[in-house]
C-alpha positions in Angstrom: 0.2 0.0 0.0 1.2 3.3 -1.0 1.2 5.8 2.1 2.3 3.8 5.0 5.2 -10.6 15.6 5.4 -11.6 17.6 5.1 -13.2 14.5 8.0 -12.3 11.9 9.3 -13.5 8.5 13.2 -13.3 8.4 14.2 -12.3 5.0 16.7 -14.8 3.9 17.6 -15.7 0.2 15.4 -18.0 -1.1 15.1 -19.6 -4.5 11.8 -19.1 -6.5 11.2 -22.9 -5.8 11.3 -22.5 -2.1 9.3 -19.4 -2.0 6.6 -21.8 -4.0 6.7 -24.4 -1.4 6.6 -21.9 1.3 3.6 -19.9 0.8 1.4 -21.6 -1.9 -1.6 -19.5 -0.6 -0.1 -16.2 -2.3 1.0 -15.3 -5.7 4.7 -15.9 -6.3 6.3 -13.9 -8.8 10.2 -14.2 -10.0 10.6 -11.2 -12.0 13.5 -10.3 -14.4 13.2 -6.5 -15.4 15.6 -5.0 -17.7 15.5 -1.3 -18.0 16.6 1.3 -20.7 16.2 4.8 -18.9 17.4 6.4 -22.0 14.5 5.0 -24.3 12.0 4.6 -21.1 11.8 1.0 -22.3 10.9 -2.0 -19.8 11.5 -5.5 -20.8 10.5 -8.0 -18.4 10.2 -12.0 -18.0 8.2 -13.0 -15.2 7.6 -16.5 -13.6 4.4 -16.9 -12.0 2.8 -19.5 -9.9 -0.8 -18.6 -9.0 -2.6 -20.0 -5.8 -5.2 -23.0 -6.8 -8.1 -21.0 -4.8 -8.1 -18.8 -7.7 -9.3 -21.5 -10.2 -12.9 -23.5 -10.2 -12.7 -27.3 -10.2 -13.1 -27.6 -13.9 -11.7 -24.3 -14.9 -7.7 -22.9 -15.0 -8.7 -19.9 -16.8 -8.3 -16.4 -15.0 -8.9 -12.7 -16.1 -6.0 -10.1 -15.7 -4.8 -6.7 -16.7 -1.6 -5.4 -18.2 -0.5 -2.0 -19.0 -1.4 -1.5 -22.7 1.9 -0.1 -23.4 3.7 -3.2 -22.6 3.4 -6.2 -25.6 3.5 -9.4 -24.7 6.2 -11.3 -26.7 5.6 -14.9 -25.7 4.3 -17.0 -22.8 5.2 -20.4 -22.0 2.6 -22.6 -19.6 -0.3 -20.8 -20.6 -2.2 -19.1 -23.6 -3.8 -15.9 -23.4 -6.6 -13.8 -25.7 -7.3 -10.9 -25.7 -10.7 -9.8 -24.4 -13.1 -7.3 -25.5 -12.9 -3.9 -24.2 -15.9 -4.3 -21.3 -15.1 -2.2 -18.2 -13.7 1.3 -17.3 -10.2 0.3 -16.6 -9.8 -0.9 -20.5 -9.6 1.5 -23.3 -7.9 4.0 -21.1 -4.3 2.9 -19.6 -4.8 -0.8 -19.4 -5.7 -3.9 -21.5 -7.5 -7.2 -20.1 -6.6 -10.6 -21.2 -8.0 -14.0 -20.3 -5.6 -16.6 -19.2 -5.9 -20.2 -19.5 -3.4 -22.4 -17.6 -2.0 -25.2 -19.8 1.0 -26.3 -17.5 -0.7 -29.7 -15.7 1.8 -29.9 -13.1 0.6 -26.6 -11.4 -0.7 -23.1 -11.9 2.6 -21.8 -13.3 3.5 -19.8 -16.5 6.3 -17.3 -17.8 5.3 -14.5 -19.5 7.7 -12.3 -21.4 6.4 -8.4 -22.4 8.0 -5.2 -23.6 7.5 -1.3 -24.1 8.0 2.3 -22.6 6.3 3.3 -19.4 6.3 7.1 -19.4 3.0 8.5 -18.1 3.7 12.5 -17.6 3.8 13.5 -13.9 1.5 16.0 -13.5 -0.6 18.1 -11.2 -4.5 18.3 -11.6 -6.5 20.9 -9.4 -7.4 18.4 -6.9 -3.9 17.4 -6.5 -2.9 21.1 -6.2 -4.9 21.4 -3.2 -3.3 18.2 -1.8 0.3 19.6 -2.3 2.0 17.1 -4.8 2.0 15.5 -8.5 1.3 12.3 -9.6 2.3 9.8 -12.2 0.8 6.1 -13.1 4.6 5.2 -13.5 7.4 6.8 -15.5 11.4 5.7 -16.7 12.9 8.6 -17.7 16.6 9.8 -17.1 15.5 11.6 -14.0 14.1 8.4 -12.2 11.9 5.2 -12.4 8.6 4.9 -10.5 6.7 1.7 -10.8 3.8 0.6 -8.7 0.2 -1.1 -9.1 -1.0 2.1 -11.0 1.6 1.2 -13.5 0.1 -2.0 -14.7 3.7 -2.9 -14.9 3.3 -6.7 -13.6 -0.1 -8.8 -14.6 -2.7 -7.9 -11.9 -5.0 -11.0 -11.2 -7.4 -8.7 -8.7 -6.9 -6.3 -6.0 -7.2 -9.2 -3.1 -4.2 -11.3 -4.0 -1.1 -11.2 -1.9 2.6 -11.9 -3.4 5.5 -13.1 -2.3 8.3 -12.1 -4.9 12.2 -12.2 -6.1 12.8 -9.2 -8.4 15.9 -9.1 -10.5 16.5 -5.6 -11.9 19.2 -4.7 -14.6 19.8 -1.1 -15.4 22.2 1.4 -16.3 25.6 1.8 -14.9 25.5 4.0 -11.8 21.8 3.6 -11.1 20.6 2.3 -7.8 17.4 0.3 -7.1 15.1 0.1 -4.0 12.1 -2.0 -3.7 10.6 -4.3 -0.9 12.2 -6.7 0.9 15.8 -7.3 1.5 18.5 -6.7 -1.1 20.8 -9.7 -1.9 22.9 -8.7 -5.0 24.3 -5.2 -5.8 27.0 -5.2 -8.5 28.1 -4.0 -11.8 28.0 -7.0 -14.3 29.3 -6.3 -18.2 29.0 -2.5 -17.6 25.5 -2.9 -16.2 24.1 -2.6 -12.8 22.2 -5.8 -11.7 20.1 -5.6 -8.3 18.1 -8.3 -6.9 15.3 -7.9 -3.8 14.1 -10.8 -2.2 10.4 -10.6 -0.6 9.2 -13.5 1.4 6.7 -11.4 3.1 3.2 -11.2 1.3 2.6 -7.6 -0.4 -0.5 -6.1 -1.8 1.8 -4.1 -4.4 5.1 -4.3 -5.7 7.1 -1.4 -6.3 10.1 -0.4 -8.2 12.3 3.0 -7.7 15.4 3.6 -9.4 17.6 6.8 -9.6 21.4 7.8 -9.4 21.7 7.8 -5.6 24.2 8.4 -3.2 23.7 5.4 -0.3 24.4 5.5 3.4 23.3 3.2 6.2 23.5 1.8 9.6 22.3 -1.1 11.7 19.7 -0.6 14.1 19.2 -3.6 15.9 18.6 -6.3 13.4 17.2 -3.5 10.9 19.1 -1.9 7.9 18.3 1.7 8.2 19.1 3.4 4.8 19.2 6.7 3.0 19.4 7.2 -0.8 20.2 10.8 -1.6 20.1 12.2 -4.9 22.8 14.9 -3.9 25.5 13.7 -1.3 24.9 14.9 2.2 26.9 13.1 4.9 24.9 15.5 7.6 21.2 14.9 6.6 22.0 11.3 6.2 22.9 11.1 9.3 20.2 12.7 10.8 17.6 10.6 9.5 19.9 7.6 10.0 20.2 8.7 13.7 16.1 9.4 14.5 14.8 6.3 12.4 16.7 4.1 15.3 14.7 6.0 17.7 11.5 5.6 16.4 11.8 2.0 15.3 12.8 1.5 19.2 9.4 3.3 20.3 7.2 1.4 17.4 8.6 -2.1 18.7 8.0 -1.0 22.4 4.6 0.3 21.7 3.4 -2.3 19.2 5.7 -4.8 18.3 8.6 -6.5 16.3 9.2 -4.4 13.1 8.0 -6.6 10.5 10.9 -5.9 7.5 14.6 -6.4 7.9 15.3 -2.4 6.2 13.6 0.9 6.3 14.9 3.1 3.8 14.2 7.2 3.2 14.9 7.4 -0.3 14.8 11.1 -2.0 12.2 11.3 -5.1 12.5 13.2 -8.2 9.7 14.8 -7.7 7.5 16.0 -4.5 6.0 13.4 -3.0 5.2 11.7 0.7 4.7 8.0 0.1 5.1 5.6 2.6 5.7 1.9 1.0 6.6 -1.3 2.6 10.3 -0.7 4.2 11.2 2.4 2.8 9.6 5.9 2.1 9.5 8.3 -1.2 9.8 11.7 0.0 10.6 14.9 -2.0 13.9 16.7 -2.4 12.2 20.1 -0.5 10.3 17.5 2.0 13.1 15.8 3.0 15.2 19.1 4.1 12.4 20.7 6.1 13.5 19.9 9.4 10.2 19.5 11.0 9.4 16.5 8.5 11.7 14.5 10.7 9.3 14.9 13.5 5.8 14.6 11.7 5.8 13.0 8.1 8.8 11.1 8.6 7.4 9.0 11.6 3.7 8.7 10.2 5.8 6.9 7.1 8.2 4.4 9.3 4.7 4.1 11.2 3.1 2.9 7.7 5.0 -0.1 7.8 3.0 -1.4 11.0 -0.9 0.1 9.7 -1.3 -0.4 6.0 2.3 -2.0 4.8 2.2 -4.5 7.7 -1.1 -5.1 8.6 -3.0 -4.5 5.1 -6.4 -2.6 4.3 -9.0 -4.6 3.2 -10.7 -1.8 1.4 -13.6 -3.9 0.0 -15.2 -4.7 3.4 -15.3 -2.1 5.6 -12.7 0.9 4.6 -9.3 2.5 5.0 -8.7 2.1 8.8 -4.8 2.8 8.5 -4.7 6.4 8.2 -5.9 7.6 11.0 -4.5 5.4 13.4 -1.0 6.0 12.2 -1.7 10.1 12.4 -2.8 9.2 16.0 0.5 6.8 16.9 2.6 9.6 14.9 1.7 13.2 14.1 -0.8 13.4 17.4 1.9 11.0 19.7 4.9 13.6 18.6 2.5 16.8 19.7 1.4 14.7 22.8 5.1 14.4 23.9 5.2 18.3 24.0 2.4 18.5 25.7 0.3 19.9 22.8 -2.0 16.8 22.5 -5.2 19.0 23.4 -4.6 21.4 20.8 -3.9 19.1 18.0 -7.1 17.3 18.4 -9.1 20.3 18.6 -7.5 21.3 15.5 -8.7 18.2 14.0 -12.0 18.8 15.1 -12.1 22.3 13.7 -10.9 20.6 10.5 -14.0 18.6 10.2 -16.3 21.3 11.4 -14.8 23.8 8.7 -14.6 21.0 6.0 -17.3 18.3 6.4 -21.0 19.4 5.5 -24.2 17.9 4.5 -23.2 17.5 1.0 -19.7 15.6 1.4 -19.9 13.6 4.7 -19.9 10.1 4.5 -19.4 7.2 7.0 -15.8 6.1 8.2 -16.3 2.7 6.2 -16.8 4.3 3.1 -13.3 6.3 3.1 -10.7 5.1 1.0 -8.2 7.6 0.2 -7.7 11.3 0.5 -8.7 13.5 -2.3 -9.4 16.8 -0.7 -9.7 18.3 2.4 -13.3 16.7 3.6 -12.0 13.3 3.0 -8.8 13.8 5.0 -11.1 15.3 7.7 -13.0 12.4 7.7 -10.3 9.3 6.9 -7.6 10.9 8.7 -9.5 13.1 11.6 -12.3 11.5 12.5 -10.8 8.0 12.7 -7.7 9.5 14.9 -10.6 10.7 17.1 -12.6 7.6 17.3 -9.0 6.0 18.6 -8.7 8.7 21.2 -12.2 8.0 22.6 -11.4 4.0 22.5 -8.3 5.3 24.7 -10.5 7.8 26.6 -12.8 5.0 27.5 -10.7 2.2 28.5 -7.2 3.6 29.4 -3.6 3.6 27.7 -3.0 -0.1 28.9 -5.9 -1.3 27.3 -5.5 0.5 24.0 -2.0 -0.5 23.9 -2.5 -4.3 24.5 -5.6 -4.1 22.2 -3.3 -3.2 19.2 -0.4 -4.9 19.9 -3.0 -8.2 19.7 -4.6 -6.6 16.2 -1.0 -6.5 14.9 -0.1 -10.1 16.0 -3.0 -11.5 15.0 -3.4 -9.8 11.5 0.5 -9.2 10.2 0.8 -9.5 6.4 -3.4 -9.9 6.2 -6.1 -7.7 4.4 -8.1 -6.6 7.4 -10.5 -3.6 8.4 -12.4 -2.1 11.1 -14.4 -5.1 12.0 -10.8 -6.8 13.2 -10.4 -3.8 14.7 -13.5 -4.3 17.2 -12.5 -7.9 17.7 -9.2 -7.1 19.0 -10.9 -4.6 21.3 -13.5 -6.8 22.3 -11.1 -9.8 23.1 -9.0 -7.4 25.5 -11.9 -5.9 27.4 -14.3 -8.3 27.3 -16.4 -5.7 26.2 -19.2 -6.0 23.2 -18.5 -3.1 21.3 -21.2 -3.6 18.4 -23.1 -0.5 19.0 -19.7 1.9 19.4 -18.2 0.8 15.6 -21.8 1.0 14.1 -22.0 4.8 15.5 -19.0 5.8 14.6 -17.9 3.8 11.7 -20.8 2.9 9.7 -22.5 6.4 10.3 -21.8 9.5 9.1 -21.8 13.0 11.2 -20.6 13.9 14.8 -22.6 15.6 17.8 -22.9 19.2 18.4 -23.0 20.0 22.0 -24.2 22.8 24.1 -24.8 23.4 28.2 -27.9 25.5 29.2 -29.3 26.0 32.6 -26.4 25.9 34.7 -26.9 26.9 38.0 -25.7 25.9 41.4 -26.5 25.5 45.4 -24.3 25.1 47.9 -21.9 22.5 46.4 -24.2 20.8 44.2 -24.3 21.9 40.2 -26.5 21.5 37.9 -26.7 21.7 34.3 -28.4 20.5 30.7 -26.5 19.1 28.0 -28.2 18.9 24.5 -27.2 17.7 21.6 -28.4 20.3 18.6 -27.1 18.3 15.4 -29.8 17.5 13.0 -29.0 14.0 12.9 -30.3 11.5 15.3 -28.5 11.0 19.3 -25.1 9.9 19.5 -24.6 7.8 22.9 -21.3 9.4 24.1 -19.4 9.9 27.4 -18.9 13.5 27.9 -15.6 14.9 29.5 -16.6 17.4 32.1 -14.1 19.6 33.9 -15.2 21.4 37.2 -13.3 24.2 39.3 -14.0 24.3 42.3 -13.3 26.9 45.2 -10.0 26.2 47.2 -9.2 23.4 45.3 -5.9 23.5 43.1 -7.2 20.3 41.2 -9.8 20.1 38.6 -12.6 18.0 39.3 -13.4 15.4 36.4 -16.6 13.5 35.5 -17.5 11.4 32.6 -21.0 12.0 32.2 -23.2 9.2 30.1 -25.5 11.2 27.5 -27.9 8.8 25.9 -30.5 11.5 25.4 -30.6 14.5 23.0 -31.4 16.7 26.3 -30.0 15.5 29.4 -30.2 16.8 32.9 -27.1 16.3 35.3 -26.5 16.8 39.3 -23.3 16.8 40.4 -22.5 16.6 44.4 -19.0 18.4 44.8 -16.6 18.8 48.0 -16.6 22.6 47.7 -18.5 25.1 46.0 -18.4 25.3 42.3 -16.6 28.1 40.4 -16.6 27.1 36.8 -17.6 24.2 34.3 -16.1 23.1 30.9 -17.5 20.9 28.6 -14.7 18.8 26.8 -12.0 21.5 27.2 -9.2 19.1 26.3 -11.3 18.0 23.1 -11.3 14.4 23.6 -14.8 13.5 21.9 -15.7 13.3 18.2 -17.7 16.2 17.7 -18.2 19.3 15.9 -16.8 22.6 17.8 -18.3 25.5 18.1 -16.3 28.9 16.4 -16.2 30.2 20.1 -14.0 27.3 21.0 -11.5 27.7 18.5 -9.1 30.6 17.1 -9.9 32.2 13.7 -7.9 30.2 10.9 -7.3 29.6 7.3 -9.1 26.6 7.0 -12.3 28.3 8.2 -12.4 30.3 4.9 -11.0 27.5 2.6 -13.2 25.1 4.4 -16.8 26.7 3.4 -19.0 25.1 1.0 -19.6 28.9 -0.8 -16.6 31.3 -1.3 -16.0 35.0 -2.7 -12.7 36.0 -3.5 -12.2 39.8 -3.9 -9.5 41.2 -6.4 -8.3 44.8 -6.4 -9.0 46.6 -9.7 -6.3 49.1 -9.1 -3.1 47.0 -8.3 0.1 46.3 -9.8 -0.2 42.8 -8.5 -3.4 42.6 -10.3 -2.5 39.8 -12.4 -0.9 37.7 -10.1 -3.8 38.2 -7.4 -6.0 37.2 -10.4 -4.3 33.6 -11.2 -4.1 33.1 -7.3 -7.9 33.5 -7.2 -8.2 31.2 -10.2 -6.2 28.6 -8.9 -8.2 28.7 -5.6 -11.2 28.7 -7.5 -10.1 25.7 -9.1 -9.1 23.6 -6.2 -12.5 24.6 -4.4 -14.8 23.3 -7.5 -12.6 20.4 -7.5 -13.8 19.4 -3.9 -17.7 20.3 -5.3 -17.8 24.1 -3.9 -18.7 26.9 -5.2 -16.1 30.0 -5.5 -17.1 33.3 -7.3 -14.2 36.0 -8.1 -15.1 39.3 -8.3 -13.3 42.8 -8.5 -13.7 45.2 -5.4 -14.7 48.0 -7.6 -18.1 45.8 -8.5 -18.4 45.0 -4.9 -20.4 47.1 -2.7 -20.5 45.1 0.9 -18.7 42.1 2.0 -20.8 39.0 1.9 -22.3 37.7 5.0 -23.4 34.3 4.5 -19.9 32.8 3.3 -16.4 32.8 3.4 -14.4 35.9 2.0 -10.6 35.9 0.8 -9.8 39.8 -0.1 -6.9 40.2 -2.0 -4.5 43.1 -2.1 -3.6 46.2 0.6 -5.2 48.1 -2.5 -8.3 46.1 -2.2 -11.0 48.6 -1.1 -12.5 46.0 1.3 -9.1 45.8 3.8 -9.3 46.4 6.9 -6.3 46.9 9.0 -7.9 44.5 11.5 -4.6 42.6 12.6 -3.3 46.5 13.5 -6.3 47.6 15.0 -8.8 45.0 16.7 -6.4 42.4 17.6 -3.4 44.9 18.3 -3.1 43.9 22.0 -3.0 39.9 21.0 1.0 40.8 20.2 3.5 41.8 21.8 5.2 45.7 20.9 8.1 43.4 18.9 5.5 41.1 17.0 3.9 44.3 16.0 6.7 46.2 14.6 7.3 42.8 12.5 3.5 42.9 11.4 3.8 46.6 10.3 7.3 45.6 8.7 5.4 42.7 6.6 2.8 44.5 5.4 5.4 46.6 3.8 8.3 44.7 2.2 6.7 41.0 2.7 3.5 39.2 2.5 0.8 39.3 5.2 -1.9 36.9 5.8 -4.7 36.2 8.4 -8.0 35.2 9.0 -10.8 36.7 11.2 -14.4 36.2 12.0 -16.8 38.3 9.6 -17.7 41.5 12.0 -21.2 41.2 10.7 -21.5 37.2 11.3 -19.2 35.6 13.5 -20.2 32.2 12.0 -18.4 33.3 8.7 -14.6 33.9 8.0 -12.4 36.4 5.9 -8.9 35.8 4.9 -6.8 38.3 3.9 -3.3 38.1 1.6 -1.4 41.2 0.7 2.0 41.5 -0.6 4.3 43.7 -3.1 5.9 40.9 -5.1 4.0 38.7 -7.9 6.8 35.6 -7.4 5.3 35.6 -3.2 1.8 35.7 -4.1 2.3 32.8 -6.8 4.2 31.1 -4.1 1.8 31.5 -1.6 -1.1 30.2 -4.0 0.0 27.0 -2.9 1.6 27.4 0.4 -1.3 28.6 2.2 -3.7 25.5 1.4 -1.1 23.8 4.0 -1.1 26.2 6.9 -4.8 25.7 7.1 -5.0 25.8 10.9 -3.2 29.2 11.7 -4.8 32.5 12.0 -1.8 34.6 11.0 1.2 34.3 8.9 4.1 36.1 7.7 6.4 35.5 4.8 9.7 37.2 3.6 11.3 37.4 -0.2 10.1 36.3 -3.4 9.6 32.3 -2.4 7.4 33.4 0.5 9.8 32.0 3.2 7.4 31.7 6.3 8.8 34.0 9.3 5.8 34.1 11.5 2.8 32.3 12.4 0.4 31.6 15.2 -3.5 31.8 16.0 -5.7 34.6 17.1 -7.2 34.5 20.2 -10.5 32.4 20.5 -14.0 34.2 21.4 -15.6 33.4 24.6 -16.1 29.5 24.2 -19.8 28.7 25.0 -19.0 25.1 26.6 -16.8 27.2 29.2 -19.8 28.5 32.0 -18.7 30.6 35.0 -20.8 29.5 37.8 -19.8 31.5 41.0 -17.3 34.3 41.8 -14.0 33.2 43.2 -10.0 32.8 42.7 -9.6 29.8 40.5 -6.3 28.2 41.1 -6.4 24.7 39.3 -5.2 24.1 35.9 -5.5 21.7 33.0 -3.0 18.9 33.0 -2.0 17.5 29.7 -2.4 13.9 29.7 0.4 11.6 30.0 1.8 10.7 26.2 0.9 7.3 24.9 4.8 6.4 24.8 7.0 8.7 26.5 10.4 8.7 25.0 13.7 9.4 27.4 14.3 12.4 25.1 11.5 14.1 23.1 11.7 12.8 19.6 8.7 15.5 18.1 9.0 19.3 18.5 6.3 21.6 17.3 5.6 21.3 13.4 5.0 24.3 10.8 
């Protein structure tokens, strides 16, 4: 799977015959691939043995797909006929064939084929919003990338797992990275010959190649590698060193790492992919210092979730992205004491991007194509895992996932298997929990009313005000009492849409807060969260206002066109208008105001929010407004439920750079950039409005403070640090 024991397959060199005898339940392939990078030609000889369960008792016929540019030259042990084009894949990128096994001894055959692989690397509007380009597969002098999407190997079905031996012959000076263990790497007769052996069954086989400089070190039984396009000893050692720490953390948290290597591979275009035993990252990405503490552990963890235990997309949806985000991105922040902020941002993204038109149940999530899908498949799944942890505690949560890993390593599974693991560890029936959060769309919206106290008794009403039916939830409630330096925590069962509660306390209650650390999946109120760029981008309807009189008018027009395309690619509506054609800013949708010359520009950051910044920060803001770029989001003063975003710059190049960058700074409320490349030099959040879920009950001095929860794993030295 491209992203991402106690039963452990040891990778030792095996012959093809030994592979077949050992694992007849899988497809077995011995692939001889010859690559000419100048002509982009791939030549393959592939010995394949298919498992018997694919065939009926009376028939040894089976369909397969192959890239239509790869022409079949010869086949031994079987015969094929090209089928009539009769499905969506055919006629586009692949041909469909019917194969009939003629080998009477077993289900083996050998197929020879050859042709060019050169799908152009391109970026659509939707991919622009995601921040990277895509290709189905390419062989070029810049590099080689082939995956399932390339159809460079015969594909007999999405559910089939394969063990393989991959022998590659390529131009001298080139290296190859694939799954499994490299057992040969040498120059023979002026060509590079490389072999990878994967006795572990895979749901996808990758072949990547380039002219890399290789670095490596041992971390226990694991070979840690870095393949860089430019020699950089310092960068390589940073990655090799921190990888060892992450491996130790996840082996303690989950179980034995499932492969013999983990490699950082520098790609020839910007990507953030996690494959079994390696990650493919772009040359810019790997040099961002924060990647070491965010995307990098995320991709390494995918070797457990997604590339160790595989995703069964057909029977329950993609579970792996959410738990990977929880045990990597969220954990890195939790180790720094920022777990609640991360969860708040996660809930805010769901609230901002997910609406009635684009919402869907988790069990329908396959992959991320836009912000709404990310908010569900990553964010909501992350919060479901947080609720399981909140309900059962750290020890049970860890044991359940250790069992899940042990029971299902190298198998395709989905949420029912996660449920089974938790049920076996907890002894609880979790049908209703998983049905509510996995099989049903939506999320609750909570309000608190009728708050009152009498002596040491606190009473209030909680309502679920969403349009959808009731969600059964256990609500965390924090109560601050007089003379008590500890917060009183209550977990209240909510099984009605409107429910009254009375809490007996030891001291007089001063304040009550509902889920102040954002531990349950819910929609957040605008008053709970700071204004942010995601609130502007996330709306279903948006107006982008361009200055009619500006030396940067054309650059702003291009920015507006780009954003309009990315919004429409997500099924949203975006309108572009010049400032002199608009009398008033809309109040029923989000608005982007572009340009200091825009007649609707309001110096809100320097006036309304002036008290939120230090004198030094205010000086920076004023300087950036003159010589750099300034970006911020504020509530619409005439309707706090909607947001206004502003972008101002004096450089066309900076505006062009910001067109793509700002899509990835959604959690921030204000940003400052310098230079034509728009280097970020300032970022932060503006104050949130008063939260309607925080109610003062009685006057008095509150001495208690919310304490961040202990991290799921506490390293001896913090591995994570704040990201951009």
